[in-house]
C-alpha positions in Angstrom: 13.6 12.6 9.1 14.6 16.2 8.0 16.5 19.1 10.3 16.2 22.0 8.4 12.9 23.1 10.3 12.1 26.6 9.9 13.5 27.4 6.8 12.0 28.9 3.8 10.3 26.6 1.5 12.1 24.9 -1.2 10.3 21.5 -2.0 6.9 23.3 -2.4 8.3 25.6 -5.5 10.6 22.7 -7.0 7.0 20.8 -6.8 5.4 23.1 -8.6 7.9 23.7 -10.8 7.9 20.1 -11.8 4.3 19.8 -11.9 4.0 23.0 -14.8 6.8 21.6 -16.7 5.0 18.3 -16.9 1.9 20.1 -18.0 3.9 21.9 -20.5 5.1 18.6 -21.9 1.7 17.4 -22.4 0.7 20.3 -24.1 3.6 20.6 -26.5 2.5 16.8 -27.2 -1.0 17.2 -27.5 -0.6 20.5 -29.7 -3.2 22.0 -27.1 -3.5 23.7 -23.6 -6.9 22.7 -23.4 -6.8 19.2 -24.2 -3.3 18.1 -23.2 -4.8 14.9 -22.1 -4.4 13.6 -25.4 -0.6 13.5 -25.5 1.5 10.4 -25.1 3.0 11.0 -21.9 -0.8 11.6 -20.4 -1.7 8.0 -22.2 1.2 6.4 -20.4 1.3 7.7 -16.8 -2.5 9.0 -16.1 -4.3 6.1 -13.5 -6.3 3.8 -15.1 -6.9 0.9 -12.3 -7.3 -1.7 -15.1 -3.8 -0.6 -16.0 -2.4 -1.0 -12.8 -3.5 -4.5 -12.6 -1.9 -5.1 -15.6 1.4 -4.0 -14.3 2.0 -0.4 -14.5 2.1 0.5 -11.0 4.0 3.6 -11.6 1.0 5.0 -12.4 -0.4 5.1 -8.8 2.1 8.0 -8.2 2.9 9.3 -12.0 -0.7 10.6 -12.2 -0.6 12.8 -9.6 1.9 15.3 -11.4 -0.6 15.3 -14.3 -3.2 17.8 -14.9 -6.3 17.9 -17.5 -6.5 21.9 -18.7 -5.0 25.1 -17.1 -7.8 25.7 -15.1 -6.8 22.4 -13.0 -3.3 22.7 -12.8 -3.9 26.2 -11.6 -5.7 25.0 -8.5 -3.8 22.4 -7.3 -0.5 24.8 -7.9 -2.3 27.4 -5.9 -3.4 25.1 -2.6 0.1 23.7 -2.7 1.7 26.8 -2.6 -0.6 28.3 0.1 -0.7 24.9 2.3 3.3 24.4 1.3 4.6 27.5 2.3 3.2 27.1 6.0 3.6 23.0 6.5 7.0 22.9 4.7 8.5 25.2 7.2 6.7 23.6 10.1 7.6 19.8 9.3 10.7 20.4 7.5 11.7 20.0 3.7 12.3 16.1 4.1 9.3 15.1 6.2 7.0 17.6 3.9 8.1 15.9 0.9 7.2 12.7 2.6 4.2 13.7 3.7 3.4 15.1 0.1 4.4 11.8 -1.6 3.0 9.3 0.6 -0.8 11.3 0.4 -0.6 10.9 -3.2 0.2 7.6 -3.2 -2.8 7.5 -0.8 -5.0 9.1 -3.1 -4.0 6.6 -5.8 -4.7 3.4 -3.6 -8.0 4.8 -2.6 -8.9 5.2 -6.7 -7.3 1.7 -7.3 -9.4 -0.1 -4.5 -12.8 1.5 -4.7 -13.0 3.3 -8.3 -14.0 2.0 -11.5 -11.3 0.1 -13.0 -11.7 1.7 -16.6 -11.9 5.6 -15.4 -8.9 7.5 -16.1 -8.0 10.1 -13.1 -5.1 12.4 -13.1 -4.0 15.4 -10.8 -2.1 16.2 -7.7 -5.1 16.5 -5.5 -4.8 13.4 -3.4 -1.1 14.8 -2.2 -3.3 18.5 -1.8 -5.9 16.8 0.3 -3.1 14.8 2.3 -1.5 18.6 2.9 -4.9 19.8 4.2 -5.3 16.8 6.7 -1.6 17.3 7.9 -2.7 21.2 8.0 -5.8 20.6 10.3 -3.4 18.0 12.7 -0.5 20.9 12.6 -3.5 23.3 13.8 -4.0 21.6 16.6 -0.8 20.6 17.5 1.8 22.9 16.0 -0.6 25.9 16.5 0.2 27.1 13.0 -2.0 30.1 11.9 -5.0 28.6 10.0 -6.7 31.7 8.2 -5.3 31.3 4.8 -5.0 27.6 4.8 -8.9 27.4 5.6 -9.7 29.6 2.9 -7.8 27.0 0.3 -9.5 24.3 1.9 -13.0 25.7 1.7 -12.5 26.4 -1.8 -11.3 23.0 -2.7 -14.3 21.1 -0.8 -16.5 23.2 -2.9 -15.0 22.5 -6.0 -14.9 18.9 -5.4 -18.3 18.4 -4.5 -19.3 21.0 -7.4 -17.2 20.4 -10.4 -18.0 17.3 -12.8 -15.1 14.7 -13.0 -13.4 15.3 -9.3 -12.6 12.0 -8.2 -13.6 12.1 -4.4 -12.0 9.1 -3.9 -8.7 10.2 -4.4 -9.5 13.2 -2.3 -10.5 11.3 0.6 -7.6 8.7 0.2 -5.1 11.5 0.3 -7.0 13.5 3.2 -6.7 10.5 5.4 -3.4 9.2 4.8 -1.9 12.7 4.9 -3.7 13.1 8.6 -2.3 9.7 9.6 1.2 10.5 8.6 1.3 13.9 10.0 -0.2 12.9 13.5 2.5 10.3 13.6 5.0 12.8 12.9 3.8 15.8 15.3 3.2 13.0 18.2 6.1 10.9 17.9 7.8 10.2 21.7 10.7 13.0 21.8 13.4 9.9 22.3 14.3 9.2 18.9 11.7 11.2 17.4 13.3 10.6 13.8 13.2 7.2 13.8 9.7 6.9 14.8 8.9 9.4 12.2 10.5 7.6 9.7 9.0 4.2 11.0 5.3 5.9 10.6 6.1 6.8 6.9 7.6 3.6 6.0 4.5 1.8 7.6 2.2 3.4 6.0 3.6 3.0 2.7 3.9 -0.7 3.4 0.2 -1.0 4.4 -0.7 0.9 1.2 1.7 -1.7 -1.2 -0.4 -4.3 0.9 -3.8 -3.0 -0.2 -2.7 -2.9 -3.9 -1.5 -6.2 -3.6 -5.0 -7.7 -2.2 -6.6 -5.4 -4.6 -5.0 -6.9 -7.6 -5.3 -10.4 -6.1 -9.1 -9.7 -6.3 -9.0 -8.2 -9.8 -7.5 -11.5 -10.6 -10.0 -13.5 -9.1 
């Protein structure tokens, strides 16, 4: 999984641009920067557990590319930039992208499992917290410089517990999944390491899908 370790970040800026473009689209549709959540795209792709139960499974991922207002977008993209500039070269582009997406999925699954079925959620925070978990693992194993990343982690933790409407479930889900996947990557055996790392990612996704299936059955019962 990914041999381009040590190169300049590429996935990180692409993810940032993608998030910004989606935000611009929602703002144009809603004719409002501050209330972009009133757009068609937002309605169709935000995470609402009840909608996932009814078959809109894609919301578990697509909601991670939606943000409510410019401040929400800016905070998440700042965190993504600071964490990504260290983690992407350390893990490699493919591993980093896998880590980001699986963490995002993990955050969405946590909300589906334990959140209010009618409460809508959006934002890249699950993925960002997954990168935070990965950074903690990388600091311990790869001896990365934690100074700038720890500042971002501290800021996000404060925001999580002070601002209203923040999904702590999504944050915790992303954090746990990100740390677990990162640990599986950096502690994988040297022999056939790429195979072990890929297997770790696939196994995590399978477990998360299994949890979604179980939760859907519970809601249907």
